N, CA, C, O and the ligand as a Tripos MOL2 file, in Angstrom:
@<TRIPOS>MOLECULE
protein
  225   223    57     0     0
PROTEIN
NO_CHARGES

@<TRIPOS>ATOM
      1 N          93.3010   65.7110  176.5770 N.3       1 MET1
      2 CA         92.1580   65.3770  177.4440 C.3       1 MET1
      3 C          92.5740   65.2460  178.9150 C.2       1 MET1
      4 O          93.7390   64.9880  179.2150 O.2       1 MET1
      5 N          91.6280   65.4220  179.8110 N.am      2 ALA2
      6 CA         91.9340   65.3290  181.2330 C.3       2 ALA2
      7 C          91.7880   63.9120  181.7700 C.2       2 ALA2
      8 O          92.0440   63.6560  182.9460 O.2       2 ALA2
      9 N          91.3860   63.0180  180.9240 N.am      3 GLN3
     10 CA         91.1250   61.6540  181.4020 C.3       3 GLN3
     11 C          92.3800   60.9100  181.8590 C.2       3 GLN3
     12 O          92.3110   60.0730  182.7580 O.2       3 GLN3
     13 N          93.4610   61.1950  181.2780 N.am      4 ALA4
     14 CA         94.6830   60.4460  181.5450 C.3       4 ALA4
     15 C          95.1060   60.4560  183.0110 C.2       4 ALA4
     16 O          95.5910   59.4470  183.5240 O.2       4 ALA4
     17 N          94.9270   61.5760  183.6770 N.am      5 SER5
     18 CA         95.4330   61.6840  185.0390 C.3       5 SER5
     19 C          94.4460   61.1850  186.0920 C.2       5 SER5
     20 O          94.7990   61.0330  187.2610 O.2       5 SER5
     21 N          93.2280   60.9370  185.6760 N.am      6 LYS6
     22 CA         92.1900   60.6460  186.6610 C.3       6 LYS6
     23 C          92.4630   59.3990  187.5000 C.2       6 LYS6
     24 O          92.4930   59.4690  188.7280 O.2       6 LYS6
     25 N          92.6540   58.2950  186.8570 N.am      7 ASN7
     26 CA         92.8940   57.0600  187.6070 C.3       7 ASN7
     27 C          94.2610   56.4640  187.2980 C.2       7 ASN7
     28 O          94.4190   55.2450  187.2260 O.2       7 ASN7
     29 N          95.2060   57.3040  187.1240 N.am      8 SER8
     30 CA         96.5190   56.8330  186.6960 C.3       8 SER8
     31 C          97.2060   55.9590  187.7310 C.2       8 SER8
     32 O          98.1050   55.1880  187.3970 O.2       8 SER8
     33 N          96.7850   56.0760  188.9950 N.am      9 ARG9
     34 CA         97.4790   55.3110  190.0320 C.3       9 ARG9
     35 C          96.8090   53.9850  190.3550 C.2       9 ARG9
     36 O          97.2590   53.2660  191.2470 O.2       9 ARG9
     37 N          95.7810   53.6660  189.6720 N.am     10 THR10
     38 CA         95.1020   52.3940  189.9070 C.3      10 THR10
     39 C          96.0610   51.2310  189.6690 C.2      10 THR10
     40 O          96.7750   51.1910  188.6670 O.2      10 THR10
     41 N          96.0650   50.3090  190.5860 N.am     11 GLY11
     42 CA         96.9210   49.1510  190.4090 C.3      11 GLY11
     43 C          98.1310   49.1790  191.3150 C.2      11 GLY11
     44 O          98.7050   48.1300  191.6060 O.2      11 GLY11
     45 N          98.5280   50.3420  191.7620 N.am     12 SER12
     46 CA         99.6480   50.3750  192.6940 C.3      12 SER12
     47 C          99.1360   50.1400  194.1040 C.2      12 SER12
     48 O          97.9870   50.4520  194.4150 O.2      12 SER12
     49 N          99.9700   49.6020  194.9320 N.am     13 THR13
     50 CA         99.5640   49.3070  196.2990 C.3      13 THR13
     51 C          99.4200   50.5970  197.0990 C.2      13 THR13
     52 O         100.3250   51.4300  197.1280 O.2      13 THR13
     53 N          98.2880   50.7440  197.7350 N.am     14 THR14
     54 CA         98.0570   51.9690  198.4910 C.3      14 THR14
     55 C          98.8430   51.9600  199.7970 C.2      14 THR14
     56 O          99.5530   52.9100  200.1270 O.2      14 THR14
     57 N          98.6950   50.8570  200.5280 N.am     15 HIS15
     58 CA         99.4010   50.7680  201.7970 C.3      15 HIS15
     59 C         100.2480   49.5260  201.8320 C.2      15 HIS15
     60 O          99.8300   48.4470  201.4110 O.2      15 HIS15
     61 N         101.4170   49.6930  202.3280 N.am     16 ARG16
     62 CA        102.3290   48.5710  202.3830 C.3      16 ARG16
     63 C         102.7770   48.4230  203.8310 C.2      16 ARG16
     64 O         103.1520   49.3980  204.4810 O.2      16 ARG16
     65 N         102.7330   47.2140  204.3170 N.am     17 PHE17
     66 CA        103.1400   46.9930  205.6990 C.3      17 PHE17
     67 C         104.3750   46.1170  205.7470 C.2      17 PHE17
     68 O         104.5460   45.1950  204.9490 O.2      17 PHE17
     69 N         105.2110   46.4250  206.6850 N.am     18 GLU18
     70 CA        106.4270   45.6430  206.8210 C.3      18 GLU18
     71 C         106.5380   45.0450  208.2070 C.2      18 GLU18
     72 O         106.1960   45.6750  209.2080 O.2      18 GLU18
     73 N         107.0170   43.8310  208.2420 N.am     19 CYS19
     74 CA        107.2910   43.1460  209.4910 C.3      19 CYS19
     75 C         108.6210   43.6630  210.0440 C.2      19 CYS19
     76 O         109.4720   44.1150  209.2790 O.2      19 CYS19
     77 N         108.8040   43.6010  211.3580 N.am     20 PRO20
     78 CA        110.0960   44.0080  211.9370 C.3      20 PRO20
     79 C         111.2700   43.2230  211.3680 C.2      20 PRO20
     80 O         112.4040   43.6990  211.4180 O.2      20 PRO20
     81 N         111.0300   42.0580  210.8400 N.am     21 CYS21
     82 CA        112.1190   41.2610  210.2640 C.3      21 CYS21
     83 C         112.5430   41.7890  208.9040 C.2      21 CYS21
     84 O         113.5600   41.3600  208.3590 O.2      21 CYS21
     85 N         111.7800   42.7070  208.3600 N.am     22 GLY22
     86 CA        112.1270   43.2680  207.0630 C.3      22 GLY22
     87 C         111.3270   42.6560  205.9220 C.2      22 GLY22
     88 O         111.4370   43.0840  204.7730 O.2      22 GLY22
     89 N         110.5300   41.6610  206.2470 N.am     23 GLY23
     90 CA        109.7140   41.0150  205.2220 C.3      23 GLY23
     91 C         108.4750   41.8330  204.9020 C.2      23 GLY23
     92 O         108.1440   42.7970  205.5920 O.2      23 GLY23
     93 N         107.8150   41.4310  203.8620 N.am     24 GLU24
     94 CA        106.6100   42.1300  203.4510 C.3      24 GLU24
     95 C         105.3890   41.4310  204.0280 C.2      24 GLU24
     96 O         105.2880   40.2050  204.0100 O.2      24 GLU24
     97 N         104.4680   42.2330  204.5370 N.am     25 VAL25
     98 CA        103.2510   41.6840  205.1170 C.3      25 VAL25
     99 C         102.1460   41.6780  204.0650 C.2      25 VAL25
    100 O         101.8550   42.6950  203.4360 O.2      25 VAL25
    101 N         101.5500   40.5230  203.8940 N.am     26 LYS26
    102 CA        100.4670   40.4130  202.9240 C.3      26 LYS26
    103 C          99.2390   39.8150  203.5710 C.2      26 LYS26
    104 O          99.3200   39.0160  204.5030 O.2      26 LYS26
    105 N          98.1000   40.2270  203.0460 N.am     27 MET27
    106 CA         96.8590   39.6720  203.5450 C.3      27 MET27
    107 C          96.6130   38.3240  202.8870 C.2      27 MET27
    108 O          96.8730   38.1290  201.7000 O.2      27 MET27
    109 N          96.1050   37.4040  203.6900 N.am     28 LYS28
    110 CA         95.6940   36.1510  203.0800 C.3      28 LYS28
    111 C          94.4460   35.6430  203.7670 C.2      28 LYS28
    112 O          94.1320   36.0310  204.8930 O.2      28 LYS28
    113 N          93.7500   34.7810  203.0810 N.am     29 THR29
    114 CA         92.5020   34.2560  203.6070 C.3      29 THR29
    115 C          92.7190   32.8500  204.1290 C.2      29 THR29
    116 O          93.2550   31.9860  203.4360 O.2      29 THR29
    117 N          92.2920   32.6390  205.3630 N.am     30 VAL30
    118 CA         92.3840   31.2960  205.9170 C.3      30 VAL30
    119 C          90.9850   30.8330  206.3080 C.2      30 VAL30
    120 O          90.1040   31.6400  206.6050 O.2      30 VAL30
    121 N          90.8050   29.5260  206.3000 N.am     31 PHE31
    122 CA         89.5120   28.9860  206.6840 C.3      31 PHE31
    123 C          89.6200   28.3110  208.0370 C.2      31 PHE31
    124 O          90.4400   27.4160  208.2430 O.2      31 PHE31
    125 N          88.7740   28.7590  208.9550 N.am     32 ALA32
    126 CA         88.7660   28.1690  210.2750 C.3      32 ALA32
    127 C          87.3170   27.9650  210.7010 C.2      32 ALA32
    128 O          86.4990   28.8840  210.6550 O.2      32 ALA32
    129 N          87.0270   26.7550  211.1100 N.am     33 LYS33
    130 CA         85.6600   26.4160  211.5400 C.3      33 LYS33
    131 C          84.6160   26.7760  210.4920 C.2      33 LYS33
    132 O          83.5350   27.2680  210.8160 O.2      33 LYS33
    133 N          84.9490   26.5280  209.2510 N.am     34 GLY34
    134 CA         83.9960   26.7730  208.1850 C.3      34 GLY34
    135 C          83.8420   28.2160  207.7690 C.2      34 GLY34
    136 O          83.0280   28.5410  206.9030 O.2      34 GLY34
    137 N          84.6300   29.0870  208.3900 N.am     35 LYS35
    138 CA         84.5330   30.4980  208.0340 C.3      35 LYS35
    139 C          85.8320   30.9870  207.4220 C.2      35 LYS35
    140 O          86.9260   30.5870  207.8190 O.2      35 LYS35
    141 N          85.6780   31.8490  206.4610 N.am     36 ALA36
    142 CA         86.8590   32.4650  205.8660 C.3      36 ALA36
    143 C          87.1990   33.7090  206.6570 C.2      36 ALA36
    144 O          86.3280   34.5180  206.9770 O.2      36 ALA36
    145 N          88.4540   33.8480  206.9640 N.am     37 LYS37
    146 CA         88.8540   35.0920  207.6040 C.3      37 LYS37
    147 C          90.1950   35.5620  207.0750 C.2      37 LYS37
    148 O          91.0320   34.7740  206.6360 O.2      37 LYS37
    149 N          90.3650   36.8440  207.1300 N.am     38 ASN38
    150 CA         91.6050   37.4180  206.6210 C.3      38 ASN38
    151 C          92.6090   37.5900  207.7390 C.2      38 ASN38
    152 O          92.2910   38.0750  208.8250 O.2      38 ASN38
    153 N          93.8150   37.1830  207.4480 N.am     39 VAL39
    154 CA         94.9070   37.4250  208.3750 C.3      39 VAL39
    155 C          96.0440   38.0770  207.6090 C.2      39 VAL39
    156 O          96.1410   37.9790  206.3850 O.2      39 VAL39
    157 N          96.8930   38.7400  208.3620 N.am     40 ALA40
    158 CA         98.0770   39.3290  207.7480 C.3      40 ALA40
    159 C          99.2470   38.4180  208.0380 C.2      40 ALA40
    160 O          99.4580   38.0010  209.1760 O.2      40 ALA40
    161 N         100.0040   38.1130  207.0020 N.am     41 GLU41
    162 CA        101.1400   37.2210  207.1940 C.3      41 GLU41
    163 C         102.4030   37.8190  206.5950 C.2      41 GLU41
    164 O         102.3890   38.3940  205.5070 O.2      41 GLU41
    165 N         103.4850   37.6680  207.3300 N.am     42 CYS42
    166 CA        104.7750   38.0930  206.8170 C.3      42 CYS42
    167 C         105.2700   37.0240  205.8460 C.2      42 CYS42
    168 O         105.2750   35.8350  206.1650 O.2      42 CYS42
    169 N         105.6790   37.4560  204.6780 N.am     43 THR43
    170 CA        106.1360   36.4930  203.6720 C.3      43 THR43
    171 C         107.5020   35.9270  204.0130 C.2      43 THR43
    172 O         107.9250   34.9250  203.4360 O.2      43 THR43
    173 N         108.1810   36.5530  204.9330 N.am     44 GLN44
    174 CA        109.5450   36.1180  205.2390 C.3      44 GLN44
    175 C         109.6190   35.2080  206.4560 C.2      44 GLN44
    176 O         110.1480   34.1000  206.3680 O.2      44 GLN44
    177 N         109.0930   35.6650  207.5970 N.am     45 CYS45
    178 CA        109.2210   34.8570  208.8110 C.3      45 CYS45
    179 C         107.9370   34.0870  209.1330 C.2      45 CYS45
    180 O         107.8820   33.3430  210.1120 O.2      45 CYS45
    181 N         106.9110   34.2700  208.3040 N.am     46 LYS46
    182 CA        105.6410   33.5480  208.4430 C.3      46 LYS46
    183 C         104.8640   33.8990  209.7040 C.2      46 LYS46
    184 O         103.9420   33.1830  210.0950 O.2      46 LYS46
    185 N         105.2330   34.9830  210.3260 N.am     47 ARG47
    186 CA        104.4700   35.4390  211.4770 C.3      47 ARG47
    187 C         103.0990   35.9150  210.9980 C.2      47 ARG47
    188 O         102.9930   36.5710  209.9620 O.2      47 ARG47
    189 N         102.0670   35.5870  211.7450 N.am     48 THR48
    190 CA        100.7440   36.0490  211.3740 C.3      48 THR48
    191 C         100.1330   36.8880  212.4800 C.2      48 THR48
    192 O         100.3210   36.6240  213.6670 O.2      48 THR48
    193 N          99.4080   37.8880  212.0660 N.am     49 GLU49
    194 CA         98.6840   38.7460  212.9950 C.3      49 GLU49
    195 C          97.2860   38.9640  212.4260 C.2      49 GLU49
    196 O          97.0300   38.7170  211.2480 O.2      49 GLU49
    197 N          96.4150   39.4200  213.2680 N.am     50 ARG50
    198 CA         95.0530   39.6260  212.7880 C.3      50 ARG50
    199 C          94.9580   40.7830  211.8030 C.2      50 ARG50
    200 O          94.1600   40.7560  210.8660 O.2      50 ARG50
    201 N          95.7730   41.7830  212.0270 N.am     51 LYS51
    202 CA         95.7510   42.9400  211.1360 C.3      51 LYS51
    203 C          97.1770   43.3530  210.7920 C.2      51 LYS51
    204 O          98.0950   43.1780  211.5930 O.2      51 LYS51
    205 N          97.3530   43.9000  209.6010 N.am     52 PRO52
    206 CA         98.6940   44.3530  209.2010 C.3      52 PRO52
    207 C          99.2780   45.3540  210.1820 C.2      52 PRO52
    208 O         100.4930   45.4170  210.3710 O.2      52 PRO52
    209 N          98.4130   46.1300  210.7980 N.am     53 LYS53
    210 CA         98.8640   47.1300  211.7640 C.3      53 LYS53
    211 C          99.5420   46.5220  212.9780 C.2      53 LYS53
    212 O         100.3330   47.1860  213.6480 O.2      53 LYS53
    213 N          99.2390   45.2730  213.2630 N.am     54 ASP54
    214 CA         99.7870   44.6250  214.4500 C.3      54 ASP54
    215 C         101.2700   44.2870  214.3190 C.2      54 ASP54
    216 O         101.9140   43.9130  215.2990 O.2      54 ASP54
    217 N         101.8010   44.4180  213.1290 N.am     55 PHE55
    218 CA        103.2320   44.2190  212.9520 C.3      55 PHE55
    219 C         103.9440   45.5050  213.3420 C.2      55 PHE55
    220 O         103.8250   46.5320  212.6730 O.2      55 PHE55
    221 N         104.6850   45.4250  214.4400 N.am     56 LYS56
    222 CA        105.4040   46.6280  214.8670 C.3      56 LYS56
    223 C         106.8140   46.2590  215.2720 C.2      56 LYS56
    224 O         107.5910   47.1280  215.6650 O.2      56 LYS56
    225 ZN        108.6080   38.8470  209.4370 Zn       57 ZN57
@<TRIPOS>BOND
     1     1     2 1
     2     2     3 1
     3     3     4 2
     4     3     5 am
     5     5     6 1
     6     6     7 1
     7     7     8 2
     8     7     9 am
     9     9    10 1
    10    10    11 1
    11    11    12 2
    12    11    13 am
    13    13    14 1
    14    14    15 1
    15    15    16 2
    16    15    17 am
    17    17    18 1
    18    18    19 1
    19    19    20 2
    20    19    21 am
    21    21    22 1
    22    22    23 1
    23    23    24 2
    24    23    25 am
    25    25    26 1
    26    26    27 1
    27    27    28 2
    28    27    29 am
    29    29    30 1
    30    30    31 1
    31    31    32 2
    32    31    33 am
    33    33    34 1
    34    34    35 1
    35    35    36 2
    36    35    37 am
    37    37    38 1
    38    38    39 1
    39    39    40 2
    40    39    41 am
    41    41    42 1
    42    42    43 1
    43    43    44 2
    44    43    45 am
    45    45    46 1
    46    46    47 1
    47    47    48 2
    48    47    49 am
    49    49    50 1
    50    50    51 1
    51    51    52 2
    52    51    53 am
    53    53    54 1
    54    54    55 1
    55    55    56 2
    56    55    57 am
    57    57    58 1
    58    58    59 1
    59    59    60 2
    60    59    61 am
    61    61    62 1
    62    62    63 1
    63    63    64 2
    64    63    65 am
    65    65    66 1
    66    66    67 1
    67    67    68 2
    68    67    69 am
    69    69    70 1
    70    70    71 1
    71    71    72 2
    72    71    73 am
    73    73    74 1
    74    74    75 1
    75    75    76 2
    76    75    77 am
    77    77    78 1
    78    78    79 1
    79    79    80 2
    80    79    81 am
    81    81    82 1
    82    82    83 1
    83    83    84 2
    84    83    85 am
    85    85    86 1
    86    86    87 1
    87    87    88 2
    88    87    89 am
    89    89    90 1
    90    90    91 1
    91    91    92 2
    92    91    93 am
    93    93    94 1
    94    94    95 1
    95    95    96 2
    96    95    97 am
    97    97    98 1
    98    98    99 1
    99    99   100 2
   100    99   101 am
   101   101   102 1
   102   102   103 1
   103   103   104 2
   104   103   105 am
   105   105   106 1
   106   106   107 1
   107   107   108 2
   108   107   109 am
   109   109   110 1
   110   110   111 1
   111   111   112 2
   112   111   113 am
   113   113   114 1
   114   114   115 1
   115   115   116 2
   116   115   117 am
   117   117   118 1
   118   118   119 1
   119   119   120 2
   120   119   121 am
   121   121   122 1
   122   122   123 1
   123   123   124 2
   124   123   125 am
   125   125   126 1
   126   126   127 1
   127   127   128 2
   128   127   129 am
   129   129   130 1
   130   130   131 1
   131   131   132 2
   132   131   133 am
   133   133   134 1
   134   134   135 1
   135   135   136 2
   136   135   137 am
   137   137   138 1
   138   138   139 1
   139   139   140 2
   140   139   141 am
   141   141   142 1
   142   142   143 1
   143   143   144 2
   144   143   145 am
   145   145   146 1
   146   146   147 1
   147   147   148 2
   148   147   149 am
   149   149   150 1
   150   150   151 1
   151   151   152 2
   152   151   153 am
   153   153   154 1
   154   154   155 1
   155   155   156 2
   156   155   157 am
   157   157   158 1
   158   158   159 1
   159   159   160 2
   160   159   161 am
   161   161   162 1
   162   162   163 1
   163   163   164 2
   164   163   165 am
   165   165   166 1
   166   166   167 1
   167   167   168 2
   168   167   169 am
   169   169   170 1
   170   170   171 1
   171   171   172 2
   172   171   173 am
   173   173   174 1
   174   174   175 1
   175   175   176 2
   176   175   177 am
   177   177   178 1
   178   178   179 1
   179   179   180 2
   180   179   181 am
   181   181   182 1
   182   182   183 1
   183   183   184 2
   184   183   185 am
   185   185   186 1
   186   186   187 1
   187   187   188 2
   188   187   189 am
   189   189   190 1
   190   190   191 1
   191   191   192 2
   192   191   193 am
   193   193   194 1
   194   194   195 1
   195   195   196 2
   196   195   197 am
   197   197   198 1
   198   198   199 1
   199   199   200 2
   200   199   201 am
   201   201   202 1
   202   202   203 1
   203   203   204 2
   204   203   205 am
   205   205   206 1
   206   206   207 1
   207   207   208 2
   208   207   209 am
   209   209   210 1
   210   210   211 1
   211   211   212 2
   212   211   213 am
   213   213   214 1
   214   214   215 1
   215   215   216 2
   216   215   217 am
   217   217   218 1
   218   218   219 1
   219   219   220 2
   220   219   221 am
   221   221   222 1
   222   222   223 1
   223   223   224 2
@<TRIPOS>SUBSTRUCTURE
     1 MET1         2 RESIDUE 1 A MET
     2 ALA2         6 RESIDUE 1 A ALA
     3 GLN3        10 RESIDUE 1 A GLN
     4 ALA4        14 RESIDUE 1 A ALA
     5 SER5        18 RESIDUE 1 A SER
     6 LYS6        22 RESIDUE 1 A LYS
     7 ASN7        26 RESIDUE 1 A ASN
     8 SER8        30 RESIDUE 1 A SER
     9 ARG9        34 RESIDUE 1 A ARG
    10 THR10       38 RESIDUE 1 A THR
    11 GLY11       42 RESIDUE 1 A GLY
    12 SER12       46 RESIDUE 1 A SER
    13 THR13       50 RESIDUE 1 A THR
    14 THR14       54 RESIDUE 1 A THR
    15 HIS15       58 RESIDUE 1 A HIS
    16 ARG16       62 RESIDUE 1 A ARG
    17 PHE17       66 RESIDUE 1 A PHE
    18 GLU18       70 RESIDUE 1 A GLU
    19 CYS19       74 RESIDUE 1 A CYS
    20 PRO20       78 RESIDUE 1 A PRO
    21 CYS21       82 RESIDUE 1 A CYS
    22 GLY22       86 RESIDUE 1 A GLY
    23 GLY23       90 RESIDUE 1 A GLY
    24 GLU24       94 RESIDUE 1 A GLU
    25 VAL25       98 RESIDUE 1 A VAL
    26 LYS26      102 RESIDUE 1 A LYS
    27 MET27      106 RESIDUE 1 A MET
    28 LYS28      110 RESIDUE 1 A LYS
    29 THR29      114 RESIDUE 1 A THR
    30 VAL30      118 RESIDUE 1 A VAL
    31 PHE31      122 RESIDUE 1 A PHE
    32 ALA32      126 RESIDUE 1 A ALA
    33 LYS33      130 RESIDUE 1 A LYS
    34 GLY34      134 RESIDUE 1 A GLY
    35 LYS35      138 RESIDUE 1 A LYS
    36 ALA36      142 RESIDUE 1 A ALA
    37 LYS37      146 RESIDUE 1 A LYS
    38 ASN38      150 RESIDUE 1 A ASN
    39 VAL39      154 RESIDUE 1 A VAL
    40 ALA40      158 RESIDUE 1 A ALA
    41 GLU41      162 RESIDUE 1 A GLU
    42 CYS42      166 RESIDUE 1 A CYS
    43 THR43      170 RESIDUE 1 A THR
    44 GLN44      174 RESIDUE 1 A GLN
    45 CYS45      178 RESIDUE 1 A CYS
    46 LYS46      182 RESIDUE 1 A LYS
    47 ARG47      186 RESIDUE 1 A ARG
    48 THR48      190 RESIDUE 1 A THR
    49 GLU49      194 RESIDUE 1 A GLU
    50 ARG50      198 RESIDUE 1 A ARG
    51 LYS51      202 RESIDUE 1 A LYS
    52 PRO52      206 RESIDUE 1 A PRO
    53 LYS53      210 RESIDUE 1 A LYS
    54 ASP54      214 RESIDUE 1 A ASP
    55 PHE55      218 RESIDUE 1 A PHE
    56 LYS56      222 RESIDUE 1 A LYS
    57 ZN57       225 GROUP 0 **** ****
């Protein structure tokens, strides 16, 4: 059957961002002023940026 190959990659990370320190950047949700917002945080040096792209 052709079904096997259709969604075989589901579950793997599509995009991975890395901090200049070599750590992995992950999205997390923080609450500020009653609102939830997503920030990108490096798991190693704890640097946070508004978007994963901002890690350069
Ligand atoms: Zn870092």
